[in-house]
C-alpha positions as CSV (number, residue, x, y, z in Angstrom):
1,X,-36.7,52.7,-49.7
2,X,-33.8,55.2,-50.4
3,X,-34.1,56.6,-46.9
4,X,-34.0,53.1,-45.4
5,X,-30.9,52.3,-47.3
6,X,-29.3,55.6,-46.3
7,X,-30.1,55.1,-42.6
8,X,-28.7,51.5,-42.8
9,X,-25.5,52.8,-44.3
10,X,-25.2,55.5,-41.6
11,X,-25.8,53.0,-38.9
12,X,-23.2,50.7,-40.4
13,X,-20.8,53.6,-40.6
14,X,-21.3,54.6,-37.0
15,X,-20.8,51.0,-35.9
16,X,-17.6,50.6,-37.9
17,X,-16.3,53.9,-36.5
18,X,-17.0,52.8,-33.0
19,X,-15.4,49.4,-33.4
20,X,-12.3,50.8,-35.1
21,X,-12.0,54.0,-33.2
22,X,-11.6,52.6,-29.7
23,X,-11.0,49.5,-27.7
24,X,-14.4,48.8,-26.1
25,X,-15.0,47.5,-22.6
26,X,-11.8,48.7,-21.0
27,X,-13.0,48.0,-17.5
28,X,-14.4,44.6,-18.4
29,X,-11.1,43.6,-20.1
30,X,-9.2,44.9,-17.0
31,X,-11.2,42.9,-14.5
32,X,-10.9,39.8,-16.7
33,X,-7.1,40.3,-16.8
34,X,-6.9,40.7,-13.0
35,X,-9.2,37.8,-12.3
36,X,-7.4,35.2,-14.4
37,X,-3.9,36.4,-13.4
38,X,-4.9,36.2,-9.7
39,X,-6.5,32.8,-10.1
40,X,-3.5,31.3,-11.8
41,X,-1.1,33.0,-9.4
42,X,-2.9,31.7,-6.3
43,X,-3.0,28.2,-7.8
44,X,0.8,28.2,-8.5
45,X,1.6,29.5,-5.1
46,X,-0.7,27.1,-3.3
47,X,0.7,24.1,-5.3
48,X,4.3,25.3,-5.0
49,X,5.3,22.4,-2.6
50,X,3.7,20.0,-5.0
51,X,4.9,21.4,-8.2
52,X,7.3,18.6,-9.1
53,X,4.5,16.0,-8.7
54,X,2.0,18.0,-10.7
55,X,4.0,19.2,-13.6
56,X,7.6,18.3,-13.0
57,X,9.9,15.3,-13.1
58,X,8.4,13.6,-10.1
59,X,4.9,13.4,-11.5
60,X,3.0,10.2,-12.4
61,X,2.7,11.5,-15.9
62,X,6.3,10.8,-16.9
63,X,8.4,12.6,-19.4
64,X,8.1,9.7,-21.9
65,X,4.3,9.7,-21.7
66,X,4.1,13.4,-22.1
67,X,6.5,13.3,-25.1
68,X,4.4,10.6,-26.8
69,X,1.1,12.5,-26.2
70,X,2.5,15.8,-27.4
71,X,3.9,14.1,-30.5
72,X,0.4,13.1,-31.3
73,X,-1.6,16.2,-30.4
74,X,1.1,18.8,-31.2
75,X,0.3,20.8,-28.0
76,X,2.6,23.6,-27.1
77,X,4.8,23.4,-24.0
78,X,8.3,24.7,-23.4
79,X,8.7,22.2,-20.6
80,X,9.4,19.6,-23.3
81,X,12.5,21.5,-24.4
82,X,14.5,19.9,-21.7
83,X,13.9,17.2,-19.0
84,X,16.2,18.9,-16.5
85,X,14.9,20.0,-13.1
86,X,16.5,23.4,-13.5
87,X,14.6,24.1,-16.6
88,X,11.3,23.1,-14.9
89,X,12.0,25.3,-12.0
90,X,12.8,28.2,-14.3
91,X,9.6,27.8,-16.2
92,X,7.6,27.6,-13.0
93,X,9.2,30.7,-11.6
94,X,8.7,32.7,-14.8
95,X,5.0,31.6,-14.8
96,X,4.6,33.0,-11.3
97,X,6.4,36.3,-12.2
98,X,4.3,36.6,-15.4
99,X,1.1,36.2,-13.4
100,X,2.2,39.0,-11.0
101,X,3.1,41.2,-13.9
102,X,-0.2,40.6,-15.6
103,X,-2.1,41.1,-12.4
104,X,-0.5,44.5,-11.9
105,X,-0.7,45.5,-15.5
106,X,3.1,45.9,-15.9
107,X,4.3,45.8,-19.5
108,X,1.1,44.0,-20.2
109,X,1.7,43.0,-23.8
110,X,4.9,41.1,-23.0
111,X,3.6,39.7,-19.7
112,X,0.4,38.5,-21.3
113,X,2.5,36.5,-23.8
114,X,4.6,35.1,-20.9
115,X,1.4,34.3,-19.0
116,X,0.0,32.4,-22.0
117,X,3.3,30.5,-22.4
118,X,3.4,29.6,-18.7
119,X,-0.2,28.4,-18.7
120,X,0.0,26.3,-21.8
121,X,3.4,24.9,-20.9
122,X,2.4,23.6,-17.4
123,X,-1.1,22.4,-18.4
124,X,0.0,20.7,-21.6
125,X,2.8,18.9,-19.7
126,X,0.4,17.1,-17.5
127,X,-3.0,17.1,-19.1
128,X,-4.8,15.0,-16.5
129,X,-4.1,17.4,-13.6
130,X,-6.7,20.0,-12.7
131,X,-10.4,20.5,-13.5
132,X,-12.7,22.4,-15.7
133,X,-11.4,25.7,-14.4
134,X,-8.0,24.9,-16.0
135,X,-9.7,24.6,-19.4
136,X,-11.1,28.1,-19.0
137,X,-7.8,29.5,-17.9
138,X,-6.2,27.8,-20.9
139,X,-8.5,29.5,-23.4
140,X,-8.6,32.9,-21.7
141,X,-4.8,33.0,-21.5
142,X,-4.8,32.9,-25.3
143,X,-7.6,35.4,-25.7
144,X,-6.0,38.0,-23.4
145,X,-3.0,38.3,-25.7
146,X,-5.4,39.7,-28.3
147,X,-6.8,42.4,-26.0
148,X,-5.7,45.8,-24.8
149,X,-6.5,44.9,-21.3
150,X,-4.3,47.5,-19.6
151,X,-6.2,50.6,-20.5
152,X,-7.3,51.1,-16.9
153,X,-6.3,49.7,-13.4
154,X,-2.8,49.0,-14.5
155,X,0.8,50.2,-14.0
156,X,0.9,50.7,-17.7
157,X,-2.0,53.1,-17.7
158,X,-0.6,55.0,-14.8
159,X,2.8,55.3,-16.6
160,X,1.0,56.5,-19.8
161,X,-0.8,59.2,-17.8
162,X,2.2,60.4,-15.8
163,X,4.9,60.2,-18.5
164,X,2.7,61.0,-21.5
165,X,3.8,57.9,-23.5
166,X,2.9,54.2,-23.2
167,X,6.4,53.0,-24.0
168,X,8.5,55.2,-21.6
169,X,11.5,53.4,-20.1
170,X,13.9,50.7,-21.1
171,X,12.1,47.7,-19.5
172,X,9.9,47.1,-22.5
173,X,12.6,46.8,-25.1
174,X,14.8,44.7,-22.8
175,X,11.9,42.4,-22.0
176,X,11.0,42.0,-25.7
177,X,14.7,41.5,-26.5
178,X,14.9,38.6,-24.1
179,X,11.7,37.1,-25.5
180,X,13.2,37.5,-29.0
181,X,16.3,35.5,-28.0
182,X,14.2,32.7,-26.6
183,X,12.0,32.7,-29.7
184,X,15.0,32.6,-32.0
185,X,16.5,29.7,-30.1
186,X,13.2,27.8,-30.3
187,X,12.8,28.5,-34.0
188,X,16.4,27.6,-34.8
189,X,16.2,24.3,-33.0
190,X,12.8,23.4,-34.5
191,X,11.0,23.3,-31.2
192,X,8.0,25.3,-32.5
193,X,5.3,23.9,-34.8
194,X,4.5,26.0,-37.9
195,X,1.4,27.6,-36.3
196,X,3.1,28.6,-33.1
197,X,6.2,29.8,-35.0
198,X,4.0,32.1,-37.2
199,X,2.0,33.3,-34.2
200,X,5.0,34.2,-32.0
201,X,6.8,35.8,-35.0
202,X,3.8,38.0,-35.7
203,X,3.5,39.1,-32.1
204,X,7.2,40.0,-31.8
205,X,7.4,41.8,-35.2
206,X,4.2,43.8,-34.6
207,X,5.2,44.9,-31.1
208,X,8.6,45.9,-32.4
209,X,7.0,47.9,-35.1
210,X,4.7,49.6,-32.6
211,X,7.8,50.5,-30.5
212,X,9.5,52.1,-33.5
213,X,6.4,54.1,-34.4
214,X,5.8,55.3,-30.8
215,X,9.4,56.4,-30.6
216,X,9.8,58.2,-34.0
217,X,6.3,59.0,-35.1
218,X,3.9,59.0,-32.1
219,X,1.4,61.3,-33.7
220,X,1.6,60.2,-37.3
221,X,-0.5,58.1,-39.7
222,X,1.4,55.0,-38.8
223,X,0.3,55.1,-35.2
224,X,-3.3,55.8,-36.3
225,X,-3.3,52.7,-38.5
226,X,-1.8,50.6,-35.7
227,X,-4.4,51.9,-33.3
228,X,-7.2,50.9,-35.6
229,X,-5.8,47.4,-36.1
230,X,-5.2,47.0,-32.4
231,X,-8.8,48.1,-31.6
232,X,-10.2,45.7,-34.1
233,X,-8.2,42.8,-32.6
234,X,-9.1,43.8,-29.1
235,X,-12.9,44.1,-29.9
236,X,-12.8,40.8,-31.7
237,X,-11.0,39.2,-28.7
238,X,-13.6,40.6,-26.3
239,X,-16.4,39.2,-28.5
240,X,-14.7,35.8,-28.5
241,X,-14.4,35.9,-24.7
242,X,-18.1,36.7,-24.4
243,X,-19.1,34.0,-26.9
244,X,-16.9,31.5,-25.0
245,X,-18.7,32.2,-21.7
246,X,-22.1,31.9,-23.4
247,X,-21.0,28.6,-25.0
248,X,-19.8,27.2,-21.7
249,X,-23.1,27.9,-19.9
250,X,-25.2,26.8,-22.9
251,X,-23.5,23.5,-23.3
252,X,-23.4,22.9,-19.5
253,X,-27.1,23.6,-19.1
254,X,-28.3,21.6,-22.1
255,X,-26.1,18.6,-21.2
256,X,-27.5,18.8,-17.6
257,X,-31.1,18.7,-19.0
258,X,-30.3,15.3,-20.6
259,X,-29.3,13.8,-17.3
260,X,-31.9,11.9,-15.3
261,X,-30.5,13.2,-12.0
262,X,-30.9,16.7,-13.1
263,X,-34.3,16.0,-14.4
264,X,-35.6,14.6,-11.1
265,X,-33.8,17.4,-9.1
266,X,-31.4,15.2,-7.1
267,X,-28.1,15.9,-8.9
268,X,-26.7,18.1,-6.2
269,X,-27.3,15.5,-3.5
270,X,-24.6,13.0,-4.7
271,X,-21.4,15.2,-4.7
272,X,-22.4,16.4,-1.2
273,X,-21.9,12.9,0.0
274,X,-18.4,12.3,-1.5
275,X,-15.5,12.9,0.8
276,X,-13.5,14.5,-2.0
277,X,-16.1,17.3,-2.4
278,X,-17.0,17.9,1.2
279,X,-14.4,20.2,2.8
280,X,-17.2,21.1,5.4
281,X,-18.9,17.8,6.1
282,X,-21.4,19.3,8.6
283,X,-22.5,21.9,6.1
284,X,-22.7,19.4,3.3
285,X,-24.8,17.1,5.4
286,X,-27.1,19.9,6.4
287,X,-27.8,20.8,2.8
288,X,-28.1,17.2,1.6
289,X,-30.7,16.6,4.4
290,X,-33.1,19.1,2.8
291,X,-34.7,17.5,-0.3
292,X,-36.5,20.8,-1.1
293,X,-33.3,22.8,-1.1
294,X,-31.4,20.2,-3.2
295,X,-34.2,20.2,-5.7
296,X,-34.4,24.0,-5.9
297,X,-30.6,24.4,-6.3
298,X,-30.5,21.6,-9.0
299,X,-33.3,23.1,-11.1
300,X,-32.1,26.6,-10.5
301,X,-28.6,25.8,-11.7
302,X,-30.0,24.3,-15.0
303,X,-32.4,27.2,-15.5
304,X,-29.8,29.9,-15.0
305,X,-27.2,28.3,-17.3
306,X,-29.7,27.6,-20.1
307,X,-31.3,31.1,-19.9
308,X,-28.2,33.2,-19.5
309,X,-27.2,33.5,-23.2
310,X,-30.7,34.6,-24.1
311,X,-30.8,37.4,-21.4
312,X,-28.0,39.4,-23.1
313,X,-30.7,41.3,-24.9
314,X,-32.1,42.6,-21.7
315,X,-29.6,44.3,-19.5
316,X,-31.5,44.1,-16.2
317,X,-32.3,40.4,-16.5
318,X,-28.8,39.7,-17.5
319,X,-27.4,41.5,-14.5
320,X,-29.7,39.5,-12.2
321,X,-28.7,36.1,-13.7
322,X,-25.0,37.2,-13.7
323,X,-25.2,37.8,-9.9
324,X,-26.9,34.5,-9.4
325,X,-24.2,32.7,-11.4
326,X,-21.4,34.3,-9.4
327,X,-23.1,33.4,-6.2
328,X,-23.5,29.8,-7.6
329,X,-19.7,29.6,-8.2
330,X,-19.0,31.1,-4.8
331,X,-21.2,28.3,-3.3
332,X,-19.3,25.7,-5.3
333,X,-16.0,27.0,-4.0
334,X,-17.2,26.7,-0.4
335,X,-19.4,23.6,-0.5
336,X,-17.5,21.4,-3.0
337,X,-13.9,22.7,-2.3
338,X,-13.2,23.9,-5.9
339,X,-12.0,27.4,-5.3
340,X,-9.9,27.8,-8.4
341,X,-12.6,26.5,-10.7
342,X,-15.0,29.0,-9.1
343,X,-12.5,31.9,-9.4
344,X,-11.9,31.1,-13.0
345,X,-15.6,31.1,-13.8
346,X,-16.2,34.3,-11.9
347,X,-13.4,36.0,-13.7
348,X,-14.9,34.9,-17.0
349,X,-18.4,36.1,-15.9
350,X,-16.9,39.5,-15.2
351,X,-16.7,40.3,-18.9
352,X,-20.5,40.9,-18.7
353,X,-20.4,43.2,-15.6
354,X,-21.9,46.7,-16.3
355,X,-19.5,49.5,-16.8
356,X,-21.2,51.7,-14.2
357,X,-20.7,49.1,-11.5
358,X,-17.1,48.6,-12.4
359,X,-16.3,52.3,-12.4
360,X,-18.1,52.7,-9.0
361,X,-16.1,49.8,-7.6
362,X,-12.9,51.2,-8.9
363,X,-13.7,54.6,-7.3
364,X,-14.5,52.9,-4.0
365,X,-11.3,50.9,-4.0
366,X,-9.2,53.9,-5.0
367,X,-10.8,56.0,-2.3
368,X,-9.5,53.6,0.4
369,X,-5.9,53.6,-0.9
370,X,-3.2,56.3,-0.8
371,X,-4.4,59.5,-2.3
372,X,-7.9,58.3,-2.2
373,X,-9.7,61.6,-2.4
374,X,-7.6,62.7,-5.3
375,X,-8.4,59.4,-7.1
376,X,-12.1,59.9,-6.5
377,X,-12.0,63.3,-7.9
378,X,-10.2,62.4,-11.2
379,X,-11.9,59.1,-11.9
380,X,-14.3,59.4,-14.8
381,X,-17.8,58.1,-14.2
382,X,-19.3,57.5,-17.7
383,X,-22.8,56.5,-18.6
384,X,-23.0,52.7,-18.4
385,X,-24.5,52.6,-21.9
386,X,-21.6,54.6,-23.5
387,X,-18.0,53.6,-24.3
388,X,-15.5,54.8,-21.8
389,X,-13.1,57.5,-23.1
390,X,-9.7,56.5,-21.9
391,X,-6.1,56.8,-23.1
392,X,-5.1,53.5,-24.7
393,X,-1.5,52.5,-24.0
394,X,0.2,50.6,-26.8
395,X,1.9,47.2,-26.7
396,X,4.7,46.6,-24.1
């Protein structure tokens, strides 16, 4: 009995040391960051000619209707700070730039906050625009702020390696200074709710404290304490992202089971006959003409979605179902004309990709770029079952 208690304590100690000692899943968090930033960026660029109708002053969801709704649900959007066209254009442009910055991993802590503000502001301004993919982007934009998603595959990581410090340069303080001025204006004019006021104040103060510690005591106890807290927050954020993906698939699968069209295997047939969901009418007609194929795809979709959360305990089965779900979303993008929904779901699925595959993919991509052979030589190739030892840049 004593030995069992001792072993349990040792296991708990090792688990605690692992969770607090490093930000786990650096490659997974990086690919999630890149995936969602790219999805939102491509959406904003594609809808640029229609931006005023979707989220701006020319939309059917008028300023007055948006104001009444936000007064009741207390959603966050800086677009309601002013009804001027210039303010809308500025917010839209900043959203595009923040997406580019997050995609490249430039000053990621600041750009992740800007990315979240842009996503929430545009989506909450016109809540009836978009589809289920927007809901996923909405949630993940918040979760990404909690993570250290620039450990690899980012300009921040490259700067940390080449300059020896994660906060080198003046861009970080200047960017946070501008954000601080905007935050102070919003707080002074009462434009933030109490929850958002506390959240933004905490982010700004903590990142300022981190900059001071990095500048004056980079190897001291203060930096070690901040690293532990940041690792805990990152690992909790990654756990929430994984739980969110499992919840999405579990609820989608179990709700499908309750539908008669999914039960008889004909659910896929009906969207294939709608003009709105048939970008390739000939291909849709070909698939809808095969009852066996429609039945297999309908039943297969339900089976994969319901089973996926339970396969996390078996790595091989999980990887197989993960590949099937990504192929399913690719099919939805092509057959039903929902590319951004599919990209958002694939980016969310990427949190479960095995580390070995992501490292191999990164090496292959780096080998095709400038300095490819050198990148191949220095890229670490860890065991997929072990955490990846990487330098962790601090907040930007």
